[in-house]
Backbone as CSV, one residue per row, in Angstrom:
resi,resn,N_x,N_y,N_z,CA_x,CA_y,CA_z,C_x,C_y,C_z
1,MET,14.490,9.342,-2.544,13.366,8.848,-3.322,13.856,8.295,-4.661
2,LYS,13.025,7.508,-5.298,13.384,6.934,-6.577,13.223,7.984,-7.675
3,ASN,13.674,7.624,-8.894,13.542,8.531,-10.015,12.074,8.799,-10.309
4,LYS,11.798,10.018,-10.759,10.436,10.372,-11.099,9.999,9.589,-12.334
5,LEU,8.713,9.226,-12.377,8.194,8.452,-13.489,7.261,9.310,-14.326
6,SER,7.451,9.251,-15.644,6.626,10.059,-16.534,5.340,9.336,-16.927
7,LYS,5.350,8.010,-16.892,4.154,7.256,-17.256,3.119,7.364,-16.142
8,VAL,1.864,7.208,-16.511,0.798,7.336,-15.524,-0.022,6.057,-15.475
9,ILE,-0.709,5.888,-14.365,-1.601,4.748,-14.205,-3.008,5.201,-14.565
10,THR,-3.733,4.385,-15.302,-5.082,4.729,-15.749,-6.042,3.598,-15.387
11,THR,-7.332,3.900,-15.471,-8.335,2.865,-15.204,-8.226,1.749,-16.236
12,GLY,-7.827,2.114,-17.456,-7.670,1.105,-18.499,-6.578,0.106,-18.166
13,LYS,-5.445,0.604,-17.664,-4.338,-0.285,-17.289,-4.742,-1.184,-16.128
14,ILE,-5.388,-0.595,-15.134,-5.811,-1.381,-13.969,-6.792,-2.467,-14.396
15,GLY,-7.770,-2.090,-15.215,-8.767,-3.056,-15.670,-8.155,-4.195,-16.463
16,SER,-7.226,-3.868,-17.359,-6.577,-4.901,-18.177,-5.792,-5.869,-17.307
17,ARG,-5.165,-5.353,-16.260,-4.362,-6.209,-15.378,-5.245,-7.090,-14.501
18,ILE,-6.371,-6.530,-14.071,-7.319,-7.341,-13.300,-7.797,-8.514,-14.152
19,ARG,-8.150,-8.213,-15.393,-8.616,-9.272,-16.295,-7.510,-10.290,-16.569
20,TYR,-6.285,-9.796,-16.745,-5.157,-10.694,-17.018,-4.920,-11.651,-15.846
21,ILE,-4.929,-11.118,-14.629,-4.714,-11.961,-13.445,-5.857,-12.961,-13.289
22,ARG,-7.077,-12.478,-13.507,-8.240,-13.370,-13.352,-8.207,-14.507,-14.367
23,GLU,-7.922,-14.169,-15.628,-7.986,-15.172,-16.684,-6.748,-16.067,-16.746
24,ASN,-5.566,-15.480,-16.547,-4.330,-16.227,-16.783,-3.664,-16.774,-15.524
25,ILE,-3.860,-16.110,-14.398,-3.226,-16.570,-13.160,-4.208,-17.379,-12.315
26,LEU,-5.356,-16.779,-12.027,-6.349,-17.465,-11.199,-7.219,-18.419,-12.012
27,GLN,-7.443,-18.051,-13.263,-8.261,-18.858,-14.182,-9.656,-19.134,-13.602
28,VAL,-10.319,-18.040,-13.245,-11.680,-18.149,-12.715,-12.587,-17.184,-13.477
29,PRO,-13.871,-17.501,-13.605,-14.803,-16.614,-14.312,-15.138,-15.371,-13.491
30,GLN,-15.609,-14.356,-14.178,-15.971,-13.099,-13.516,-16.969,-13.317,-12.390
31,ILE,-17.969,-14.143,-12.650,-19.057,-14.301,-11.686,-18.559,-14.848,-10.353
32,ASP,-17.514,-15.676,-10.394,-16.975,-16.243,-9.152,-16.326,-15.160,-8.291
33,ILE,-15.473,-14.337,-8.924,-14.802,-13.277,-8.168,-15.805,-12.234,-7.697
34,ALA,-16.742,-11.876,-8.574,-17.751,-10.876,-8.210,-18.505,-11.316,-6.955
35,GLY,-18.867,-12.589,-6.907,-19.574,-13.105,-5.739,-18.717,-13.075,-4.489
36,LYS,-17.432,-13.367,-4.644,-16.520,-13.400,-3.495,-16.332,-12.017,-2.879
37,ILE,-16.288,-10.978,-3.722,-16.015,-9.636,-3.197,-17.298,-8.844,-2.942
38,GLY,-18.447,-9.449,-3.253,-19.725,-8.817,-2.926,-20.179,-7.737,-3.886
39,PHE,-19.786,-7.853,-5.158,-20.225,-6.895,-6.167,-20.853,-7.637,-7.343
40,HIS,-21.710,-6.938,-8.074,-22.371,-7.547,-9.223,-21.363,-7.779,-10.338
41,GLN,-21.578,-8.853,-11.092,-20.669,-9.196,-12.185,-20.559,-8.082,-13.215
42,VAL,-21.662,-7.366,-13.439,-21.652,-6.272,-14.422,-20.623,-5.208,-14.024
43,LEU,-20.529,-4.936,-12.727,-19.578,-3.934,-12.251,-18.137,-4.403,-12.444
44,LEU,-17.902,-5.698,-12.210,-16.567,-6.243,-12.431,-16.209,-6.183,-13.913
45,SER,-17.187,-6.464,-14.755,-16.959,-6.392,-16.195,-16.580,-4.975,-16.613
46,ARG,-17.255,-3.995,-16.031,-16.976,-2.597,-16.378,-15.583,-2.175,-15.911
47,ILE,-15.204,-2.620,-14.709,-13.887,-2.225,-14.211,-12.787,-2.900,-15.031
48,GLU,-13.036,-4.111,-15.511,-12.051,-4.787,-16.357,-11.915,-4.097,-17.712
49,GLN,-12.983,-3.439,-18.136,-12.943,-2.706,-19.400,-12.387,-1.293,-19.216
50,GLY,-12.159,-0.914,-17.959,-11.628,0.416,-17.686,-12.645,1.517,-17.820
51,ILE,-13.921,1.181,-17.686,-14.971,2.189,-17.881,-15.862,2.347,-16.652
52,GLY,-15.471,1.792,-15.550,-16.323,1.919,-14.366,-15.660,1.323,-13.148
53,GLY,-16.481,1.031,-12.160,-15.955,0.468,-10.920,-15.751,1.535,-9.870
54,SER,-15.577,1.099,-8.655,-15.380,2.016,-7.537,-14.103,1.667,-6.796
55,VAL,-13.665,2.580,-5.942,-12.467,2.331,-5.140,-12.720,1.185,-4.161
56,ASP,-13.930,1.134,-3.599,-14.259,0.038,-2.678,-14.181,-1.313,-3.389
57,MET,-14.565,-1.328,-4.650,-14.472,-2.563,-5.419,-13.008,-2.925,-5.658
58,LEU,-12.182,-1.915,-5.886,-10.746,-2.154,-6.035,-10.171,-2.769,-4.767
59,TYR,-10.579,-2.239,-3.612,-10.115,-2.799,-2.338,-10.540,-4.264,-2.220
60,GLY,-11.775,-4.546,-2.641,-12.263,-5.921,-2.593,-11.427,-6.845,-3.462
61,LEU,-11.077,-6.373,-4.657,-10.255,-7.169,-5.569,-8.840,-7.353,-5.017
62,ILE,-8.294,-6.277,-4.454,-6.952,-6.356,-3.864,-6.927,-7.418,-2.769
63,ASN,-7.917,-7.391,-1.886,-7.974,-8.365,-0.794,-8.175,-9.785,-1.315
64,TYR,-8.971,-9.902,-2.365,-9.198,-11.227,-2.956,-7.897,-11.769,-3.546
65,PHE,-7.173,-10.929,-4.256,-5.907,-11.370,-4.857,-4.896,-11.758,-3.780
66,TYR,-4.775,-10.924,-2.752,-3.822,-11.235,-1.682,-4.207,-12.518,-0.950
67,SER,-5.497,-12.748,-0.788,-5.936,-13.979,-0.121,-5.620,-15.204,-0.970
68,ASN,-5.377,-14.971,-2.265,-4.992,-16.051,-3.173,-3.500,-15.999,-3.514
69,LYS,-2.734,-15.372,-2.611,-1.268,-15.347,-2.693,-0.734,-14.554,-3.887
70,ILE,-1.475,-13.542,-4.307,-1.025,-12.698,-5.414,-0.832,-11.272,-4.917
71,ALA,0.347,-10.713,-5.176,0.653,-9.344,-4.752,-0.081,-8.366,-5.666
72,ALA,-1.229,-7.909,-5.212,-2.105,-7.096,-6.051,-1.602,-5.680,-6.277
73,SER,-0.565,-5.262,-5.568,-0.057,-3.897,-5.753,0.441,-3.676,-7.174
74,GLU,0.758,-4.775,-7.892,1.231,-4.648,-9.272,0.147,-4.119,-10.208
75,LEU,-1.091,-4.097,-9.747,-2.158,-3.497,-10.548,-1.873,-2.026,-10.815
76,PHE,-1.102,-1.415,-9.916,-0.865,0.024,-9.985,0.516,0.370,-10.536
77,GLU,1.129,-0.575,-11.235,2.394,-0.330,-11.920,2.151,0.677,-13.047
78,PRO,2.894,1.795,-13.099,2.608,2.844,-14.080,3.072,2.563,-15.504
79,SER,3.859,1.517,-15.715,4.349,1.250,-17.067,3.204,0.779,-17.960
80,ASP,3.503,0.592,-19.227,2.485,0.158,-20.184,2.323,-1.357,-20.213
81,ARG,3.096,-2.061,-19.393,3.019,-3.520,-19.402,1.665,-3.996,-18.888
82,VAL,1.114,-4.980,-19.545,-0.143,-5.574,-19.093,0.020,-7.084,-19.005
83,GLU,0.095,-7.737,-20.177,0.191,-9.192,-20.180,1.445,-9.701,-19.488
84,ASN,2.529,-8.928,-19.587,3.788,-9.402,-19.011,4.131,-8.701,-17.698
85,ILE,3.100,-8.233,-16.970,3.386,-7.631,-15.673,3.948,-8.699,-14.743
86,GLN,4.786,-8.262,-13.838,5.388,-9.186,-12.885,4.385,-9.474,-11.777
87,VAL,3.777,-10.631,-11.821,2.807,-11.008,-10.796,3.535,-11.806,-9.726
88,TYR,3.722,-11.186,-8.575,4.456,-11.833,-7.496,3.547,-12.789,-6.736
89,LYS,4.006,-14.017,-6.623,3.264,-15.021,-5.863,3.803,-15.053,-4.434
90,LEU,2.912,-14.930,-3.473,3.298,-14.967,-2.071,3.364,-16.408,-1.587
91,LYS,4.212,-16.651,-0.599,4.340,-18.005,-0.060,3.080,-18.423,0.683
92,THR,2.487,-17.470,1.356,1.250,-17.757,2.085,0.230,-16.662,1.794
93,ALA,-1.026,-16.967,2.011,-2.074,-15.975,1.802,-1.919,-14.838,2.806
94,CYS,-2.221,-13.638,2.369,-2.110,-12.461,3.235,-3.451,-12.211,3.919
95,ASN,-3.431,-12.188,5.249,-4.664,-11.974,6.001,-4.934,-10.497,6.282
96,LYS,-3.918,-9.652,6.083,-4.121,-8.222,6.282,-5.008,-7.693,5.163
97,ARG,-5.897,-6.778,5.519,-6.860,-6.305,4.534,-6.622,-4.848,4.164
98,MET,-6.969,-4.553,2.928,-6.864,-3.195,2.415,-8.249,-2.567,2.441
99,ASP,-8.347,-1.376,3.009,-9.619,-0.668,3.009,-9.357,0.831,3.093
100,ALA,-10.417,1.598,3.211,-10.294,3.057,3.209,-9.468,3.560,4.386
101,PHE,-9.541,2.877,5.529,-8.799,3.318,6.711,-7.297,3.071,6.550
102,VAL,-6.941,1.927,5.980,-5.526,1.627,5.740,-4.948,2.622,4.737
103,PHE,-5.705,2.865,3.666,-5.251,3.820,2.656,-5.095,5.209,3.265
104,ALA,-6.063,5.598,4.107,-6.028,6.920,4.737,-4.773,7.095,5.583
105,GLU,-4.473,6.083,6.397,-3.293,6.145,7.265,-2.015,6.279,6.443
106,ARG,-1.931,5.529,5.369,-0.730,5.558,4.530,-0.609,6.873,3.765
107,MET,-1.735,7.367,3.287,-1.685,8.611,2.533,-1.299,9.781,3.431
108,ARG,-1.831,9.802,4.653,-1.457,10.859,5.599,0.038,10.827,5.874
109,PHE,0.565,9.615,6.043,1.989,9.469,6.336,2.836,9.973,5.168
110,VAL,2.461,9.585,3.958,3.219,10.010,2.782,3.181,11.531,2.637
111,ARG,2.002,12.106,2.822,1.872,13.560,2.664,2.676,14.320,3.715
112,SER,2.537,13.911,4.980,3.145,14.680,6.067,4.603,14.321,6.332
113,ALA,4.936,13.024,6.302,6.288,12.597,6.688,7.247,12.454,5.516
114,VAL,6.713,12.161,4.336,7.582,11.961,3.171,7.653,13.226,2.319
115,LEU,6.484,13.730,1.915,6.458,14.951,1.107,6.591,16.211,1.962
116,ASN,6.151,16.101,3.214,6.216,17.227,4.150,5.483,18.456,3.613
117,ILE,4.253,18.253,3.175,3.441,19.360,2.684,2.091,19.348,3.398
118,SER,1.421,20.484,3.366,0.126,20.601,4.032,-0.955,19.904,3.214
119,GLN,-2.067,19.662,3.872,-3.189,19.041,3.177,-3.692,19.953,2.056
120,LYS,-3.674,21.255,2.323,-4.123,22.218,1.314,-3.245,22.152,0.070
121,GLU,-1.934,22.126,0.274,-1.009,22.062,-0.860,-1.149,20.736,-1.604
122,PHE,-1.322,19.658,-0.839,-1.485,18.341,-1.453,-2.746,18.313,-2.308
123,ALA,-3.814,18.931,-1.802,-5.074,18.993,-2.544,-4.890,19.766,-3.849
124,GLU,-4.154,20.857,-3.772,-3.913,21.662,-4.976,-3.090,20.885,-5.998
125,GLN,-2.058,20.190,-5.514,-1.166,19.448,-6.406,-1.877,18.273,-7.081
126,THR,-2.835,17.681,-6.371,-3.545,16.516,-6.918,-4.886,16.894,-7.543
127,LYS,-5.148,18.211,-7.616,-6.396,18.711,-8.215,-7.621,18.105,-7.526
128,THR,-7.554,18.107,-6.194,-8.633,17.548,-5.376,-9.158,18.617,-4.431
129,HIS,-10.468,18.690,-4.260,-11.016,19.628,-3.285,-10.557,19.206,-1.892
130,GLN,-10.087,20.164,-1.103,-9.537,19.822,0.213,-10.531,19.094,1.114
131,PRO,-11.821,19.486,1.146,-12.768,18.737,1.992,-12.844,17.255,1.604
132,ILE,-12.751,16.973,0.300,-12.773,15.578,-0.156,-11.513,14.862,0.313
133,LEU,-10.373,15.536,0.161,-9.107,14.947,0.594,-9.109,14.708,2.102
134,SER,-9.689,15.643,2.834,-9.766,15.503,4.289,-10.560,14.259,4.677
135,ARG,-11.683,14.033,4.006,-12.508,12.858,4.297,-11.759,11.569,3.953
136,ILE,-10.987,11.602,2.862,-10.208,10.419,2.480,-9.134,10.146,3.525
137,GLU,-8.463,11.199,3.991,-7.395,11.031,4.980,-7.930,10.588,6.338
138,LEU,-9.200,10.838,6.591,-9.819,10.398,7.842,-10.423,9.002,7.709
139,GLY,-10.399,8.464,6.490,-10.982,7.144,6.264,-12.490,7.172,6.201
140,LYS,-13.074,8.378,6.080,-14.529,8.501,6.026,-15.064,8.333,4.610
141,SER,-14.168,8.358,3.645,-14.564,8.195,2.252,-13.453,7.483,1.496
142,SER,-13.842,6.590,0.589,-12.845,5.910,-0.235,-12.388,6.803,-1.381
143,GLY,-13.206,7.808,-1.682,-12.867,8.707,-2.773,-13.275,8.132,-4.115
144,ALA,-13.442,9.004,-5.082,-13.769,8.554,-6.431,-12.514,7.991,-7.094
145,THR,-12.711,7.129,-8.070,-11.580,6.488,-8.735,-10.632,7.511,-9.346
146,ASP,-11.191,8.548,-9.986,-10.323,9.539,-10.631,-9.508,10.326,-9.608
147,VAL,-10.072,10.532,-8.421,-9.341,11.235,-7.362,-8.152,10.399,-6.893
148,ILE,-8.395,9.109,-6.666,-7.325,8.214,-6.217,-6.231,8.113,-7.282
149,LEU,-6.627,8.060,-8.545,-5.634,7.991,-9.625,-4.812,9.273,-9.696
150,ASN,-5.452,10.415,-9.466,-4.709,11.685,-9.433,-3.653,11.659,-8.336
151,ILE,-4.026,11.115,-7.180,-3.095,11.021,-6.053,-1.938,10.085,-6.402
152,ILE,-2.272,8.924,-6.958,-1.243,7.948,-7.327,-0.255,8.549,-8.326
153,ASN,-0.784,9.171,-9.366,0.083,9.715,-10.410,0.910,10.897,-9.913
154,PHE,0.356,11.666,-8.991,1.130,12.758,-8.397,2.314,12.197,-7.611
155,LEU,2.070,11.138,-6.843,3.150,10.530,-6.060,4.230,9.965,-6.972
156,TYR,3.813,9.319,-8.050,4.799,8.802,-9.006,5.629,9.940,-9.606
157,SER,4.977,11.070,-9.864,5.697,12.208,-10.449,6.734,12.767,-9.491
158,LYS,6.565,12.467,-8.190,7.516,12.908,-7.173,8.535,11.822,-6.827
159,GLY,8.514,10.740,-7.597,9.477,9.670,-7.367,9.101,8.726,-6.247
160,ILE,7.833,8.729,-5.843,7.371,7.852,-4.762,6.622,6.668,-5.361
161,ASP,7.005,5.477,-4.960,6.365,4.267,-5.465,4.981,4.134,-4.833
162,ALA,3.977,4.632,-5.533,2.625,4.679,-4.980,1.991,3.307,-4.818
163,LYS,2.602,2.275,-5.412,2.045,0.926,-5.261,1.995,0.507,-3.797
164,CYS,2.928,1.052,-3.010,2.999,0.654,-1.596,1.744,1.052,-0.826
165,LEU,0.986,2.020,-1.351,-0.247,2.428,-0.679,-1.263,1.292,-0.664
166,PHE,-1.110,0.363,-1.603,-2.080,-0.724,-1.745,-1.489,-2.080,-1.375
167,ASP,-0.338,-2.065,-0.735,0.318,-3.312,-0.342,0.295,-3.428,1.181
168,PRO,-0.598,-4.258,1.735,-0.719,-4.363,3.196,0.521,-4.935,3.877
169,LEU,1.430,-5.517,3.091,2.642,-6.098,3.667,3.807,-5.111,3.684
170,TYR,3.636,-3.983,3.012,4.744,-3.032,2.878,4.837,-2.125,4.104
171,ASP,6.054,-1.950,4.610,6.279,-1.039,5.734,6.387,0.376,5.179
172,ILE,5.337,1.146,5.349,5.254,2.480,4.762,6.362,3.405,5.265
173,HIS,6.923,3.117,6.432,7.967,3.974,6.993,9.256,3.925,6.175
174,LEU,9.389,2.921,5.323,10.573,2.834,4.468,10.595,3.936,3.414
175,LEU,9.476,4.642,3.265,9.414,5.726,2.285,10.027,7.022,2.797
176,LYS,10.335,7.086,4.090,10.939,8.307,4.619,12.205,8.629,3.837
177,PRO,12.403,9.910,3.479,13.567,10.289,2.662,14.894,9.787,3.205
178,GLU,15.067,9.851,4.528,16.347,9.444,5.102,16.558,7.941,5.012
179,ILE,15.475,7.194,4.750,15.580,5.745,4.622,15.579,5.321,3.157
180,SER,14.736,5.983,2.346,14.593,5.573,0.948,15.870,5.765,0.141
181,GLN,16.784,6.619,0.633,18.040,6.836,-0.076,19.064,5.742,0.222
182,LEU,18.780,4.923,1.222,19.736,3.900,1.628,19.649,2.662,0.746
183,SER,20.758,1.946,0.688,20.763,0.676,-0.033,20.173,-0.402,0.873
184,ILE,19.861,-1.553,0.286,19.313,-2.664,1.065,20.289,-3.079,2.167
185,ASP,21.585,-3.138,1.835,22.598,-3.533,2.823,22.635,-2.554,3.991
186,GLU,22.486,-1.260,3.685,22.505,-0.250,4.749,21.285,-0.387,5.655
187,ILE,20.133,-0.662,5.043,18.911,-0.841,5.827,19.029,-2.064,6.732
188,ILE,19.577,-3.154,6.184,19.757,-4.380,6.973,20.693,-4.124,8.145
189,LYS,21.775,-3.359,7.904,22.731,-3.048,8.973,22.051,-2.243,10.079
190,ILE,21.232,-1.269,9.686,20.510,-0.462,10.674,19.591,-1.346,11.508
191,GLN,18.902,-2.272,10.837,18.003,-3.177,11.552,18.773,-4.065,12.524
192,MET,19.927,-4.567,12.081,20.734,-5.437,12.940,21.281,-4.666,14.135
193,ASP,21.723,-3.425,13.891,22.229,-2.593,14.989,21.125,-2.305,15.997
194,ALA,19.924,-2.045,15.470,18.792,-1.754,16.354,18.449,-2.972,17.211
195,LYS,18.491,-4.156,16.589,18.213,-5.383,17.335,19.279,-5.620,18.401
196,ALA,20.541,-5.313,18.054,21.638,-5.494,19.013,21.462,-4.552,20.200
197,ASP,21.090,-3.298,19.901,20.863,-2.323,20.974,19.704,-2.759,21.862
198,LEU,18.666,-3.294,21.232,17.508,-3.752,21.997,17.888,-4.925,22.893
199,THR,18.706,-5.827,22.362,19.154,-6.980,23.145,19.949,-6.528,24.365
200,LYS,20.832,-5.552,24.161,21.627,-5.016,25.272,20.724,-4.377,26.319
201,ALA,19.739,-3.618,25.849,18.829,-2.939,26.771,18.024,-3.947,27.588
202,LEU,17.554,-4.990,26.917,16.792,-6.025,27.619,17.664,-6.749,28.640
203,ARG,18.924,-6.961,28.286,19.852,-7.620,29.200,20.081,-6.763,30.444
204,LYS,20.225,-5.453,30.228,20.408,-4.544,31.359,19.178,-4.554,32.264
205,MET,17.992,-4.553,31.634,16.754,-4.583,32.411,16.665,-5.867,33.229
206,GLU,17.102,-6.957,32.641,17.078,-8.243,33.332,18.003,-8.219,34.547
207,LEU,19.198,-7.639,34.377,20.152,-7.548,35.486,19.623,-6.646,36.595
208,ILE,18.986,-5.541,36.191,18.419,-4.615,37.179,17.314,-5.296,37.974
209,GLU,16.455,-6.029,37.265,15.355,-6.723,37.937,15.880,-7.766,38.920
210,LYS,16.934,-8.480,38.527,17.528,-9.472,39.426,18.143,-8.802,40.647
211,TYR,18.779,-7.649,40.420,19.400,-6.907,41.524,18.335,-6.429,42.509
212,LEU,17.245,-5.873,41.967,16.165,-5.390,42.828,15.504,-6.539,43.577
213,GLU,15.379,-7.662,42.899,14.791,-8.838,43.534,15.674,-9.322,44.684
214,LYS,16.987,-9.253,44.465,17.933,-9.673,45.499,17.846,-8.762,46.713
215,ILE,17.720,-7.452,46.461,17.605,-6.485,47.557,16.332,-6.729,48.355
216,ASN,15.234,-6.927,47.640,13.949,-7.148,48.313,13.970,-8.427,49.143
217,THR,14.669,-9.440,48.625,14.755,-10.718,49.336,15.570,-10.578,50.611
218,SER,16.666,-9.825,50.524,17.550,-9.646,51.685,16.871,-8.853,52.787
219,GLU,15.937,-7.994,52.411,15.220,-7.206,53.420,14.207,-8.067,54.158
C-alpha cells in the first residue's frame, strides 16, 4: 500500500473543486449542470459552498464530469490543493457510470480483500453504524455525505488511495496488497506473462479441437 496520508478530504474541498472545474475547465453556469444531473440549482450551489448536497448528487456530478472527459476522481484528492488540482483530461468520454451499486462493490472489495477486516470492525473504524454500512455495501443506500467522507478518510489513513472508489475506469483489483507493492514494470511483466500463458493455452485448445475433428472425420 502507499504511504498513509494525514490530510483529510472535506465537503469544503470537494465543493471548491467542483466549482473550480465548472468555472475554469468546463466554463458553464450552475443552472446548466444542475439541469443535466437532475438536481435543483440551489442544491448545486450549496454543495459548491461545502454546506450541503447528497452522495447521489455527487455521483451525478462525477458522471457529468466523466462524460465531458474529465477525471472526476480528483475531487477526492486529500491535499489542500484546489485551484491547482491536477485535472486529468480523458481522450474520450467515459460511458461507465458511477452509482451506489458501483461504490458498494468497490467498498466491499476494499474492506474484505484489501483490508481483510469484518464489516463490524470496518463500521467501528469508520464510526458508522453497521446496519447503515451493510445497506451501503449492498447498494441499497448511497449513505450520508459525512458517512462516505469518514470511509474515504479512513482508507487514506490506511494508505489506500480512496479516489479509486469514484473512478469507473480504475481496476479496483490493483489495490490488492500483493499487487499494490509492485512497480509499474513488474505489473506490466505479470500482464504480459499472463497473456503469453493464455495464448499458449488457446493454441493447445485449437490443436486439441483439430485432433478431435480429425478423429471424428476418420470415423
